C-alpha positions as CSV (number, residue, x, y, z in Angstrom):
1,M,26.6,-20.2,128.5
2,H,25.0,-17.0,127.2
3,G,22.4,-19.0,125.4
4,R,21.5,-21.0,128.5
5,R,21.2,-17.9,130.6
6,E,18.9,-16.3,128.1
7,K,16.7,-19.4,127.8
8,R,16.5,-19.6,131.6
9,T,15.6,-16.0,131.9
10,R,12.8,-16.4,129.4
11,R,11.5,-19.4,131.4
12,Q,11.6,-17.4,134.6
13,A,9.8,-14.5,132.9
14,N,7.1,-16.8,131.7
15,Q,6.7,-18.2,135.2
16,E,6.5,-14.7,136.7
17,R,3.9,-13.7,134.1
18,S,1.8,-16.8,134.9
19,E,2.0,-16.0,138.6
20,D,0.8,-12.5,137.9
21,M,-2.2,-13.9,136.2
22,G,-3.1,-15.9,139.2
23,G,-1.4,-19.1,138.4
24,R,-3.8,-20.0,135.6
25,N,-2.6,-21.9,132.6
26,E,-2.9,-19.0,130.1
27,M,-2.3,-19.7,126.4
28,G,-2.0,-17.8,123.1
29,I,-4.1,-18.8,120.0
30,K,-1.3,-21.0,118.6
31,E,-1.0,-23.0,121.8
32,M,-4.8,-23.3,121.9
33,E,-4.7,-24.6,118.3
34,K,-2.3,-27.3,119.3
35,Q,-4.2,-28.3,122.3
36,T,-7.7,-28.5,120.7
37,G,-6.8,-29.4,117.1
38,I,-8.9,-26.4,115.9
39,S,-7.3,-24.0,113.5
40,S,-6.5,-20.4,114.5
41,Q,-8.8,-19.3,111.7
42,N,-11.7,-21.3,113.0
43,I,-11.1,-20.2,116.6
44,R,-11.3,-16.5,115.4
45,Y,-14.5,-17.4,113.5
46,Y,-16.1,-18.9,116.5
47,E,-15.3,-15.8,118.5
48,K,-16.9,-13.6,115.8
49,Q,-20.0,-15.8,115.9
50,G,-20.3,-15.3,119.7
51,L,-19.3,-18.9,120.7
52,L,-16.2,-17.8,122.5
53,S,-15.1,-14.7,124.5
54,P,-11.4,-14.9,125.4
55,K,-9.7,-12.3,127.5
56,R,-7.3,-9.8,126.0
57,N,-3.8,-9.0,127.1
58,P,-4.0,-5.3,128.2
59,E,-0.4,-4.7,127.0
60,N,-0.7,-5.9,123.4
61,G,-4.4,-6.8,122.8
62,Y,-3.6,-10.4,122.1
63,R,-6.2,-13.1,122.9
64,I,-5.6,-15.0,126.1
65,Y,-7.0,-18.5,126.5
66,G,-7.4,-20.7,129.5
67,E,-8.7,-24.2,130.4
68,E,-12.2,-22.9,130.3
69,E,-11.9,-21.7,126.7
70,A,-10.2,-25.0,125.8
71,E,-13.1,-27.0,127.1
72,Q,-15.5,-24.7,125.3
73,L,-13.7,-25.2,122.0
74,K,-13.7,-29.0,122.4
75,R,-17.5,-28.9,123.0
76,I,-17.9,-26.7,119.9
77,K,-15.7,-29.2,117.9
78,L,-17.9,-32.1,119.0
79,F,-21.1,-30.3,118.0
80,R,-19.7,-29.3,114.6
81,K,-18.7,-32.9,114.0
82,L,-22.4,-33.7,114.5
83,D,-23.1,-31.1,111.8
84,M,-24.9,-28.8,114.3
85,P,-25.4,-25.3,112.9
86,I,-23.4,-22.5,114.4
87,E,-26.5,-20.6,115.5
88,D,-27.9,-23.6,117.4
89,I,-24.5,-24.0,119.2
90,R,-24.5,-20.3,120.1
91,R,-28.0,-20.4,121.5
92,M,-27.2,-23.5,123.5
93,L,-24.0,-21.9,124.9
94,I,-25.8,-18.8,126.1
95,R,-28.6,-20.9,127.6
96,E,-31.3,-19.9,125.1
97,Q,-31.9,-23.6,124.5
98,S,-30.9,-26.7,126.4
99,L,-28.6,-29.5,125.2
100,Q,-31.6,-31.8,124.8
101,E,-33.5,-29.3,122.7
102,A,-30.5,-28.7,120.4
103,L,-29.8,-32.4,120.0
104,T,-33.5,-33.1,119.3
105,A,-33.5,-30.4,116.6
106,Q,-30.3,-31.7,115.1
107,K,-31.6,-35.3,115.1
108,K,-34.6,-34.1,113.1
109,R,-32.4,-32.4,110.6
110,Q,-30.2,-35.5,110.2
111,E,-33.3,-37.7,109.8
112,K,-34.4,-35.4,107.0
113,E,-30.9,-35.6,105.5
114,K,-31.0,-39.4,105.8
115,K,-34.3,-39.5,103.8
116,H,-32.6,-37.4,101.1
117,L,-29.6,-39.7,101.0
118,E,-31.9,-42.7,100.8
119,A,-33.6,-41.1,97.8
120,V,-30.3,-40.3,96.2
121,L,-29.1,-43.9,96.7
122,K,-32.3,-45.1,95.1
123,F,-31.6,-43.1,92.0
124,Y,-27.9,-44.2,92.1
125,G,-29.0,-47.8,91.7
126,R,-31.5,-47.2,89.0
127,I,-29.2,-44.9,86.9
128,R,-26.3,-47.4,87.2
129,E,-28.5,-50.1,85.6
130,T,-29.0,-47.9,82.5
131,E,-26.7,-47.3,79.6
132,L,-25.9,-43.7,79.0
133,D,-27.6,-43.7,75.5
134,E,-30.8,-45.2,77.1
135,L,-30.8,-42.9,80.1
136,Q,-34.2,-41.2,80.3
137,A,-33.3,-38.0,82.2
138,E,-36.7,-36.5,81.8
139,K,-38.3,-39.5,83.5
140,Y,-36.1,-39.2,86.6
141,L,-36.6,-35.5,86.7
142,N,-40.4,-36.0,86.7
143,E,-40.0,-38.4,89.6
144,M,-38.0,-35.9,91.5
145,E,-40.7,-33.3,90.9
146,E,-43.3,-35.7,92.2
147,L,-41.3,-36.2,95.4
148,E,-41.0,-32.4,95.7
149,R,-44.7,-32.0,95.4
150,G,-45.2,-34.7,98.0
151,G,-43.0,-32.9,100.5
152,S,-39.7,-34.7,99.9
153,V,-36.4,-33.3,101.0
154,F,-35.7,-32.2,97.5
155,V,-38.0,-29.2,98.2
156,D,-35.3,-27.3,100.2
157,F,-32.6,-27.8,97.6
158,A,-33.4,-24.5,95.9
159,E,-32.9,-22.5,99.1
160,D,-29.6,-24.3,99.9
161,F,-28.4,-23.7,96.3
162,I,-29.1,-20.0,96.5
163,A,-27.3,-19.8,99.9
164,V,-24.2,-21.6,98.5
165,A,-24.2,-19.6,95.3
166,R,-24.3,-16.4,97.2
167,A,-21.5,-17.6,99.5
168,Q,-19.3,-18.6,96.6
169,A,-19.8,-15.2,94.9
170,K,-18.8,-13.6,98.2
171,R,-15.7,-15.9,98.8
172,E,-14.0,-15.0,95.6
173,F,-14.6,-12.7,92.6
174,S,-12.5,-11.2,89.8
175,F,-12.7,-8.3,87.4
176,R,-10.8,-6.8,84.5
177,P,-9.3,-3.4,85.3
178,D,-8.8,-0.7,82.7
179,T,-5.0,-0.7,83.2
180,M,-2.4,-3.5,83.5
181,C,-1.9,-2.6,87.3
182,M,1.8,-2.5,87.0
183,N,2.3,-0.9,90.4
184,S,0.6,-0.6,93.7
185,R,-0.9,2.8,92.9
186,E,-2.6,1.5,89.7
187,F,-3.8,-1.6,91.7
188,T,-5.4,0.6,94.4
189,D,-7.0,2.8,91.7
190,A,-8.5,-0.3,90.0
191,L,-10.0,-1.5,93.3
192,C,-11.5,1.9,94.0
193,Q,-12.9,2.1,90.5
194,Y,-14.5,-1.3,90.9
195,A,-16.1,-0.2,94.2
196,R,-17.4,3.0,92.7
197,E,-18.9,1.3,89.6
198,N,-20.6,-1.3,91.8
199,D,-21.6,1.0,94.6
200,E,-19.6,-1.0,97.2
201,D,-18.1,0.3,100.5
202,L,-14.3,-0.2,100.1
203,V,-11.6,0.5,102.7
204,I,-8.0,-0.2,101.7
205,T,-6.1,-1.6,104.7
206,K,-2.8,-2.5,103.0
207,E,-1.5,-1.3,99.6
208,G,0.9,-3.2,97.4
209,M,0.8,-5.8,94.6
210,Y,-1.1,-8.1,97.1
211,P,-3.3,-5.5,98.7
212,E,-5.7,-6.2,101.5
213,F,-9.1,-4.4,101.9
214,T,-12.6,-4.6,103.3
215,L,-15.6,-4.6,100.9
216,N,-18.9,-4.0,102.7
217,G,-17.2,-5.0,105.9
218,I,-15.7,-8.3,104.6
219,E,-11.9,-8.7,104.6
220,Y,-10.3,-9.6,101.3
221,T,-6.9,-10.0,99.8
222,A,-6.2,-9.5,96.1
223,Y,-3.6,-10.5,93.5
224,R,-3.2,-9.9,89.7
225,R,-2.9,-12.4,87.0
226,F,-2.8,-12.1,83.2
227,S,-4.9,-13.7,80.5
228,R,-4.8,-13.3,76.7
229,W,-7.2,-10.4,77.1
230,G,-5.2,-8.5,79.7
231,A,-4.9,-8.2,83.4
232,V,-7.4,-9.8,85.8
233,I,-7.7,-8.9,89.5
234,C,-8.7,-11.8,91.7
235,C,-10.1,-11.2,95.2
236,T,-10.6,-13.8,97.9
237,M,-12.0,-13.7,101.4
238,K,-9.5,-13.8,104.2
239,H,-12.0,-15.8,106.3
240,P,-14.0,-17.9,103.8
241,E,-15.7,-19.8,106.5
242,E,-17.7,-16.6,107.2
243,A,-19.3,-16.6,103.7
244,G,-22.7,-17.5,105.0
245,D,-23.5,-21.0,103.9
246,G,-22.6,-22.7,107.2
247,A,-26.2,-23.7,107.9
248,V,-26.2,-26.0,104.8
249,P,-25.2,-29.5,105.7
250,A,-21.5,-30.1,104.8
251,K,-22.1,-32.9,102.3
252,R,-24.9,-31.1,100.5
253,R,-22.8,-27.9,100.5
254,G,-20.2,-29.8,98.6
255,L,-22.7,-30.9,96.0
256,M,-24.0,-27.4,95.6
257,R,-20.5,-25.9,95.2
258,L,-19.9,-28.4,92.3
259,A,-23.2,-27.3,90.8
260,V,-22.3,-23.6,91.1
261,K,-18.9,-24.3,89.6
262,W,-20.3,-26.0,86.5
263,M,-23.4,-23.8,86.1
264,V,-21.7,-20.9,84.2
265,P,-19.8,-23.1,81.6
266,L,-23.1,-25.0,81.0
267,L,-25.0,-21.8,80.5
268,I,-22.3,-20.5,78.0
269,L,-22.5,-23.8,76.2
270,A,-26.3,-23.5,76.0
271,A,-26.1,-19.9,74.8
272,V,-23.8,-21.0,71.9
273,I,-25.7,-24.2,70.9
274,L,-29.4,-23.3,71.4
275,P,-29.6,-20.4,68.8
276,R,-28.3,-22.8,66.2
277,M,-31.0,-25.4,66.8
278,K,-34.0,-25.0,64.5
279,K,-36.0,-28.0,65.4
280,I,-37.4,-29.4,68.7
281,E,-35.7,-32.7,67.9
282,D,-32.4,-31.0,68.0
283,L,-32.7,-30.6,71.7
284,L,-32.3,-34.3,72.1
285,F,-28.7,-33.7,71.4
286,L,-28.3,-32.0,74.8
287,L,-29.9,-34.8,76.8
288,P,-26.7,-37.0,77.1
289,F,-24.8,-33.9,78.3
290,G,-27.5,-33.2,80.9
291,A,-27.6,-36.8,82.0
292,V,-23.9,-37.0,82.4
293,F,-24.0,-33.8,84.5
294,L,-26.6,-35.2,86.7
295,V,-24.7,-38.5,87.2
296,L,-21.5,-36.6,88.0
297,L,-23.3,-34.5,90.6
298,W,-24.8,-37.6,92.3
299,F,-21.5,-39.4,92.4
300,S,-19.6,-36.3,93.5
301,Y,-22.2,-35.9,96.3
302,G,-21.4,-39.4,97.5
303,N,-17.7,-39.1,97.4
304,F,-17.3,-35.6,98.7
305,R,-15.9,-35.2,102.2
306,E,-15.4,-31.8,103.9
307,R,-12.9,-31.1,106.6
308,K,-14.5,-29.6,109.7
309,G,-12.6,-27.8,112.4
C-alpha cells in the first residue's frame, strides 16, 4: 500500500508540475532521446552548434524540451541523414538561407561525391583484373594526378585529409609521464607537466585515477595503462563529435581515418627500411606494400558505414 501511495503521489506531482508549466508536454534529455532516436550526446552537440536552444529548469538548470524542440531535432536528423553539414543546417534554421538554397548546395556536393565514387569504382574494376605482382601502382597514381590537374574530385582530398588528421589528434592522444602515476596526485602532476611542456591551457575538473579536465577548452577524460617501457597516460575527448571534421562527408571521413591510422606505422617501416637500401632498384621491394595499402584503402572506403545521429 505504501508503494502505491508513493507512486500515486509522484504521478500527481508530475501532473501538477506540468500544469505549472502551462500544460505543455515538457521532457528531459533522456525522454527526448527516446522520442527522437537521437543520442543525448548528439543533442548536446547540436545545442553547442547553435541548432537547438532548449529552456532550462530554473530550480536545477536541467534542459527542458517540448514538442517544438522534438520537431526541430527530427528535422536536424533528416538533414544529417542527407549528409548536410552542420553549418548549413544552422544557417537554414536561423533563416540565413532557405531550404531550397541549402538543398541545392547539398545536391552539388553529393554530385561531386558521386563523381568521386564513380572514379573510385573505375579503379576498383581495373585493379581487380590485375594480379598483385603485376599491379603497376605508379601508373594508377599518374592517372590520379592527371585527374587532379584536370579538376577532378581528387583535388580536395588533401584538405579533407588534413581536417581528419587534426580531428583524430584532437580526439585522443597519449604521452609517457616521468612517474608511474600510482595515485591521483601523481596523475594530476603528470597532466600539469604535460600542459606546461606543450604550452597548453589545462583545467582539472575532477581528480582521481580517471581524471577529467579541459585542454584549451576541450573536455577530456584520461586513464593510465602500462607498456613494457612504463606508464602511458591516454586522453580521449568526452564529446568526440566536436573534433572538427564534421564537414567531411561521412564515407570519405572513414577512408581518411583509416589512412591516418596506418600512416604512422608505414612511416616507421619506411624509416627502418629506406636507409638500408643502396640502389634505386631496391625501392621496387616497397611497391607491393604500397599497392596492397592502396587496395585496402579503396575497399575499406566502399565497405565503411558510419552511424549518424
